[in-house]
C-alpha positions in Angstrom: -8.7 -4.3 -37.4 -9.6 -1.9 -34.5 -6.6 -0.1 -33.1 -5.7 -1.7 -29.7 -3.1 -2.3 -27.1 -2.7 -5.4 -25.0 -2.3 -5.0 -21.2 -1.1 -7.9 -19.1 -1.4 -7.5 -15.3 0.2 -9.9 -12.8 -1.3 -9.6 -9.3 1.4 -11.1 -7.1 1.7 -11.6 -3.4 4.3 -8.8 -2.9 3.8 -6.6 -5.9 1.9 -5.9 -9.1 3.7 -6.2 -12.4 2.3 -5.0 -15.7 3.2 -4.7 -19.4 1.7 -3.0 -22.4 2.2 -4.6 -25.9 1.3 -3.0 -29.3 -0.8 -4.6 -32.0 2.5 -5.3 -33.8 3.7 -7.3 -30.8 6.2 -4.7 -29.5 6.7 -4.0 -25.8 5.5 -0.4 -25.3 6.0 -0.1 -21.5 6.2 -1.9 -18.2 6.0 -1.2 -14.5 6.1 -2.8 -11.0 4.1 -1.5 -8.0 4.4 -2.8 -4.4 1.3 -4.5 -3.1 -0.5 -2.9 -0.1 -0.6 -4.8 3.2 -4.3 -5.3 3.2 -6.8 -8.1 2.9 -9.7 -5.8 1.8 -10.9 -6.9 -1.7 -11.1 -3.3 -2.9 -7.3 -3.2 -2.8 -7.3 -5.7 -5.7 -9.3 -3.2 -7.8 -6.9 -0.4 -6.7 -3.9 -2.4 -7.9 -5.6 -2.9 -11.3 -6.4 0.8 -11.6 -2.9 1.8 -10.7 -1.6 0.0 -13.7 -4.0 1.6 -16.1 -3.4 5.1 -14.5 0.3 4.7 -15.1 0.0 3.8 -18.8 -2.6 6.5 -19.4 -0.4 9.1 -17.7 2.4 8.1 -20.1 0.1 8.7 -23.1 -0.3 5.1 -24.3 -4.1 4.8 -24.6 -5.0 7.7 -26.9 -7.3 6.5 -29.7 -6.9 2.8 -28.8 -9.0 0.1 -27.3 -7.4 -1.5 -24.2 -7.5 -5.3 -24.1 -6.7 -6.7 -20.6 -5.8 -10.1 -19.3 -5.1 -10.6 -15.6 -3.0 -13.4 -14.1 -2.4 -14.2 -10.4 -1.0 -16.8 -8.0 -3.4 -19.7 -7.5 -5.4 -20.4 -4.4 -6.2 -16.8 -3.4 -9.9 -16.2 -3.3 -12.8 -13.9 -2.3 -16.3 -15.0 -1.4 -19.1 -13.2 -3.4 -22.9 -12.9 -2.9 -25.4 -13.5 -5.7 -24.9 -9.8 -6.8 -21.2 -10.4 -7.2 -20.4 -8.2 -4.1 -17.5 -9.3 -1.9 -18.7 -10.7 1.5 -15.3 -11.8 2.8 -11.7 -10.5 3.1 -9.1 -11.8 0.7 -8.1 -15.3 1.6 -4.5 -15.4 0.5 -2.9 -18.6 -0.7 -0.1 -18.1 1.9 -2.4 -18.5 4.9 -3.0 -22.0 6.1 -6.1 -23.9 7.4 -5.9 -25.8 10.6 -4.4 -29.3 10.4 -7.6 -30.7 12.0 -9.5 -29.5 8.9 -6.9 -31.3 6.6 -7.4 -34.4 8.6 -11.2 -34.1 8.3 -11.0 -33.7 4.6 -8.7 -36.8 4.3 -11.4 -38.8 6.1 -14.2 -37.5 3.9 -12.5 -37.9 0.6 -9.9 -40.3 -0.7 -6.6 -38.3 -1.0 -5.4 -40.4 -3.9 -8.7 -39.8 -5.8 -8.4 -36.1 -4.9 -4.9 -35.9 -6.4 -5.8 -37.8 -9.6 -8.8 -35.5 -10.0 -7.5 -32.0 -9.1 -3.7 -32.5 -9.5 -3.1 -31.4 -5.9 -2.6 -33.2 -2.6 -4.8 -32.2 0.3 -2.8 -29.5 2.1 -3.6 -26.7 4.5 -2.8 -23.9 1.9 -5.4 -25.3 -0.6 -8.5 -23.2 -1.1 -10.7 -26.4 -1.0 -9.5 -27.1 2.6 -9.9 -23.5 3.7 -13.4 -23.4 2.2 -14.3 -26.4 4.3 -12.9 -24.7 7.4 -15.0 -21.6 6.7 -18.1 -23.9 6.3 -17.3 -25.6 9.6 -17.3 -22.3 11.3 -20.6 -21.2 9.8 -18.9 -18.5 7.7 -20.2 -19.8 4.4 -23.9 -19.1 4.0 -26.4 -18.5 1.3 -25.1 -14.9 1.2 -21.6 -16.2 0.4 -22.8 -17.9 -2.8 -19.6 -18.1 -4.8 -15.9 -18.2 -4.8 -13.8 -16.0 -7.0 -10.1 -16.2 -7.8 -8.2 -13.0 -8.3 -8.7 -12.7 -12.1 -12.4 -13.7 -11.9 -13.0 -11.3 -9.0 -11.5 -8.3 -10.8 -13.3 -8.9 -14.1 -16.6 -9.3 -12.2 -16.1 -6.0 -10.4 -15.0 -4.0 -13.4 -17.3 -5.5 -16.1 -20.1 -7.4 -14.3 -19.2 -10.6 -16.0 -18.3 -13.6 -13.9 -16.2 -16.3 -15.6 -13.4 -18.6 -14.4 -10.6 -20.0 -16.5 -9.4 -23.6 -16.3 -5.8 -22.8 -15.3 -6.9 -20.8 -12.3 -10.0 -22.9 -11.3 -8.0 -26.1 -11.1 -5.5 -24.5 -8.6 -8.3 -24.1 -6.1 -8.6 -27.8 -5.6 -12.3 -27.7 -6.6 -12.2 -28.7 -10.3 -11.6 -31.9 -12.2 -8.8 -30.7 -14.5 -9.2 -33.5 -17.0 -13.0 -32.9 -17.4 -12.4 -29.1 -17.2 -15.3 -28.7 -14.8 -16.1 -28.1 -11.2 -16.2 -31.3 -9.2 -19.6 -31.8 -7.6 -18.2 -34.5 -5.4 -15.6 -32.2 -3.8 -18.1 -29.3 -3.5 -20.6 -31.7 -1.8 -18.0 -32.7 0.8 -17.2 -29.1 1.5 -20.9 -28.2 1.7 -20.8 -25.6 -1.0 -23.4 -25.3 -3.7 -22.4 -25.3 -7.4 -25.3 -23.4 -9.0 -23.7 -20.0 -8.6 -20.1 -20.9 -9.5 -18.9 -19.2 -12.7 -18.6 -21.1 -16.0 -15.1 -22.4 -16.7 -13.5 -21.2 -19.9 -11.0 -23.6 -21.4 -9.2 -21.2 -23.7 -8.4 -17.5 -23.9 -11.4 -15.6 -25.2 -13.1 -12.2 -24.9 -15.4 -12.0 -21.9 -16.5 -8.4 -22.0 -16.0 -6.1 -24.9 -15.4 -2.3 -25.0 -16.5 -1.5 -21.5 -16.5 2.3 -20.9 -13.9 3.4 -18.3 -11.8 6.4 -17.3 -8.9 5.0 -19.4 -10.9 4.3 -22.6 -12.8 1.3 -23.9 -11.8 -1.8 -22.0 -12.0 -5.4 -23.3 -11.5 -8.1 -20.8 -10.0 -11.5 -21.7 -10.0 -14.8 -19.8 -7.5 -14.7 -16.9 -4.9 -17.3 -16.1 -2.8 -18.8 -13.3 0.6 -17.1 -13.1 2.6 -20.3 -13.8 0.6 -20.9 -17.0 1.0 -17.2 -18.1 4.8 -17.7 -17.6 4.8 -20.8 -19.7 3.0 -18.9 -22.4 5.6 -16.1 -22.2 8.4 -18.7 -22.4 6.8 -20.3 -25.5 7.4 -23.7 -24.0 7.2 -26.5 -26.6 5.2 -29.5 -25.6 7.4 -32.4 -24.4 10.6 -30.5 -25.3 11.2 -27.6 -22.9 11.2 -27.0 -19.2 10.9 -23.7 -17.3 12.5 -23.1 -13.9 10.9 -20.2 -12.1 13.1 -18.9 -9.3 10.9 -16.7 -7.1 10.3 -17.2 -3.3 9.4 -20.8 -4.2 11.2 -22.5 -7.0 9.0 -24.3 -9.5 9.7 -26.4 -12.6 7.1 -26.2 -15.3 6.6 -28.3 -18.4 3.9 -28.8 -21.1 3.3 -32.5 -21.9 1.0 -34.6 -24.1 -0.3 -36.5 -21.0 -0.6 -35.3 -17.4 2.3 -36.4 -15.2 1.6 -37.7 -11.7 4.0 -38.3 -8.8 2.2 -40.8 -6.5 5.2 -41.1 -4.1 5.8 -37.5 -3.0 3.0 -35.5 -4.7 5.6 -33.0 -6.0 4.2 -32.8 -9.5 0.9 -31.0 -10.0 -0.7 -31.7 -13.5 -3.4 -29.5 -15.0 -5.1 -28.7 -18.2 -3.5 -26.1 -20.5 -5.4 -23.7 -22.7 -4.1 -25.6 -25.7 -6.2 -28.6 -26.6 -4.5 -31.9 -25.9 -1.8 -30.2 -23.8 -1.2 -30.4 -20.0 0.7 -28.1 -17.8 2.8 -29.7 -15.0 4.1 -27.8 -11.9 6.9 -29.5 -10.0 7.4 -27.9 -6.6 10.9 -27.6 -5.1 10.0 -25.7 -1.9 11.0 -22.2 -0.7 14.5 -22.2 -2.3 14.4 -18.4 -3.0 13.0 -17.7 0.4 15.8 -19.7 2.0 18.4 -17.7 -0.1 16.9 -14.4 1.1 17.2 -15.6 4.7 20.8 -16.6 4.1 21.6 -13.1 2.7 19.9 -11.6 5.7 22.0 -13.7 8.1 25.2 -12.5 6.2 24.0 -8.9 6.1 24.4 -8.9 2.3 22.3 -7.1 -0.3 21.5 -8.6 -3.7 23.7 -5.9 -5.3 26.7 -7.1 -3.3 26.4 -10.6 -4.8 28.1 -9.5 -8.0 31.3 -8.7 -6.3 31.1 -11.9 -4.2 30.7 -14.0 -7.4 34.0 -12.7 -8.7 35.8 -14.9 -6.2 33.9 -18.1 -7.1 36.4 -19.0 -9.8 39.1 -19.6 -7.2 36.9 -22.2 -5.5 36.6 -25.9 -6.3 33.4 -27.9 -6.9 32.0 -29.5 -3.8 33.4 -32.9 -2.7 30.9 -33.7 0.1 27.1 -33.6 0.5 25.5 -30.2 1.0 22.7 -29.7 3.5 20.5 -26.6 3.6 17.1 -26.2 5.2 15.2 -23.4 3.5 13.1 -22.9 6.6 16.1 -22.1 8.8 17.1 -18.5 9.6 20.7 -19.6 8.7 22.0 -22.9 7.7 25.7 -23.7 7.8 28.8 -21.9 9.0 28.7 -18.3 7.9 32.5 -17.6 8.5 33.1 -17.6 4.7 30.3 -15.7 3.0 31.6 -16.3 -0.5 31.9 -20.1 -0.1 28.5 -20.3 1.7 26.7 -18.4 -1.1 28.4 -20.5 -3.8 27.5 -23.7 -2.0 23.9 -22.7 -1.6 23.7 -22.0 -5.3 25.2 -25.4 -6.1 22.8 -27.1 -3.6 19.8 -25.4 -5.2 21.0 -26.3 -8.7 21.5 -29.9 -7.6 17.9 -29.8 -6.1 16.7 -29.0 -9.7 18.8 -31.8 -11.2 17.5 -34.3 -8.6 13.9 -33.4 -9.3 14.4 -33.8 -13.0 16.1 -37.2 -12.4 13.1 -38.5 -10.5 10.7 -38.1 -13.5 11.4 -39.9 -16.8 9.7 -37.4 -19.0 12.3 -34.7 -18.2 15.0 -36.7 -19.9 13.5 -36.0 -23.3 13.5 -32.2 -22.8 16.1 -30.1 -24.6 16.2 -26.8 -22.9 15.5 -25.1 -19.5 14.1 -21.5 -19.6 15.1 -19.9 -16.3 13.3 -16.9 -15.0 13.1 -14.9 -11.7 15.6 -13.5 -9.3 18.3 -16.2 -9.7 19.0 -15.1 -13.4 20.6 -11.9 -12.1 23.5 -14.1 -11.0 26.0 -15.1 -13.7 27.0 -18.2 -11.7 23.6 -19.7 -10.8 22.2 -20.3 -14.4 25.6 -21.8 -15.3 25.6 -24.3 -12.5 22.0 -25.3 -13.3 23.3 -26.0 -16.9 26.2 -28.1 -15.6 24.2 -30.2 -13.1 21.2 -30.7 -15.4 23.3 -31.1 -18.5 21.0 -29.0 -20.6 21.1 -25.6 -22.3 19.8 -22.9 -20.0 18.1 -19.8 -21.4 18.1 -17.2 -18.6 15.6 -14.4 -19.1 16.0 -11.3 -16.9 12.6 -9.6 -17.2 10.7 -9.0 -13.9 7.4 -8.5 -15.8 7.8 -11.9 -17.5 4.5 -13.4 -16.2 2.6 -10.2 -17.0 4.0 -10.4 -20.6 2.5 -13.9 -20.8 -0.9 -12.5 -19.8 -0.6 -9.8 -22.5 0.1 -12.6 -25.1 -3.1 -14.3 -23.9 -4.9 -11.1 -24.6 -3.4 -11.0 -28.1 -4.4 -14.6 -28.7 -8.0 -14.1 -27.6 -8.4 -11.3 -30.1 -6.9 -13.2 -32.9 -4.0 -10.8 -33.1 -1.3 -13.3 -32.1 1.6 -11.5 -33.8 5.3 -12.3 -34.0 7.4 -9.1 -33.7 10.5 -8.7 -35.9 12.5 -8.5 -32.6 11.1 -10.3 -29.6 10.9 -8.2 -26.4 12.7 -11.0 -24.6 15.6 -11.2 -27.0 17.7 -8.5 -25.4 16.9 -9.9 -21.9 18.0 -13.5 -22.7 21.4 -15.2 -22.2 22.3 -18.8 -23.1 24.4 -21.0 -20.8 25.9 -24.3 -22.0 27.3 -27.0 -19.7 31.1 -26.9 -19.9 32.3 -28.4 -16.6 29.9 -31.4 -16.5 32.4 -34.1 -15.4 33.3 -32.6 -11.9 29.7 -31.7 -11.0 28.4 -35.0 -12.3 30.8 -37.0 -10.1 29.9 -34.9 -7.0 26.2 -35.2 -7.7 26.2 -38.9 -8.3 28.6 -39.9 -5.5 27.4 -37.5 -2.8 24.4 -35.2 -3.3 21.8 -37.6 -4.7 21.7 -39.7 -1.5 21.5 -36.6 0.6 18.4 -35.5 -1.3 16.8 -38.9 -1.1 17.3 -38.9 2.7 15.9 -35.3 3.0 12.8 -36.2 1.0 12.2 -39.2 3.2 12.4 -37.0 6.3 9.3 -35.1 5.2 10.9 -31.7 5.8 11.0 -30.4 2.2 8.5 -27.7 1.4 5.8 -28.7 -1.0 3.7 -25.5 -1.6 3.7 -23.3 -4.7 
């Protein structure tokens, strides 16, 4: 087999994360770079190049082919002309269309049919809605012939090949995830032609092979949506494991034999996985991490100071009344006791996870929660998730976790899916078992469950990913 290394690149909202994995499956190197504050498409190429420049400078590419797989948050897109040149700024997933456009879309297309088809409810952040708004304003023309998500855009610019993957395409709200194809009905409503859209790939495969570059010969592999790359890194077992991603937004992920729908609150977003007969499910919990950051800001605390604060948690009792936090507030409850406020927020967030799991029957069969993101740096937070959910929690402290999942896709596409003697995640993982279940169970059942039910009914809870 040709000597090669596998590069996973995660193009995030606030930073770029990258890893390099050897043919033997060993983690060679990793890095994190801040994202520039720019909507110019060229900056996406710059972010890719910064990753490869870093690894080349550190001597990793000598005599090796470089296999790249790119992952990114869903919903961000760039419009391209027929020559694959960008003709718009980056439309970031965090920006919102006007509510009048959402209302227009709801009149033109049945929202329930849309949810069953795409896995998403019609919302102002969705690319399909923003594309309709651009069309209404005359900003989509024959020149703007196609829409490219971040992985598709980068591969098109660096190799001349234009291919979409199913996990990313379905997040745009333009694809039928069960049929694994673009939805002509949705595109007709938007007024967008389908003849220039990229083909949708349904599994990781090589798109462009051994492309000459300043870093060596590049091979590009199908991209992915970041939640699916993370599920790949976690090795989630179908119908057995859950993943709790604790970034700015908290998200529960699961792989299941059938797609799971939530017709009441639209909090579950099913989609097709790369594995045949397997579906990915994204359960949105709102901006729990963002709310915690705002709370730390109000308390003038750094994340490093949390460790010393947590040392006093053992002296405090479990809650005995409902907790109410609004993640959109600049501050939430009384801040006179920082230690107690921080602990109560962590307990509230863990209870939010338990409540979400209790709403959906399929989660009762799962055996383990893989927890990733900023919350795993706390020794208390994963433990209270284990208590309230009554499941083993495997907390993995690896900031480049999603990029690692992309690197594994690169391996799989090349048929080099190796299992290293020691997993790169082994030294970064810690198990938490429920040990104080009774006290938390009593509080949750008697107090907190009703508080969450009332909060959901109020319509305030955040529902974006």
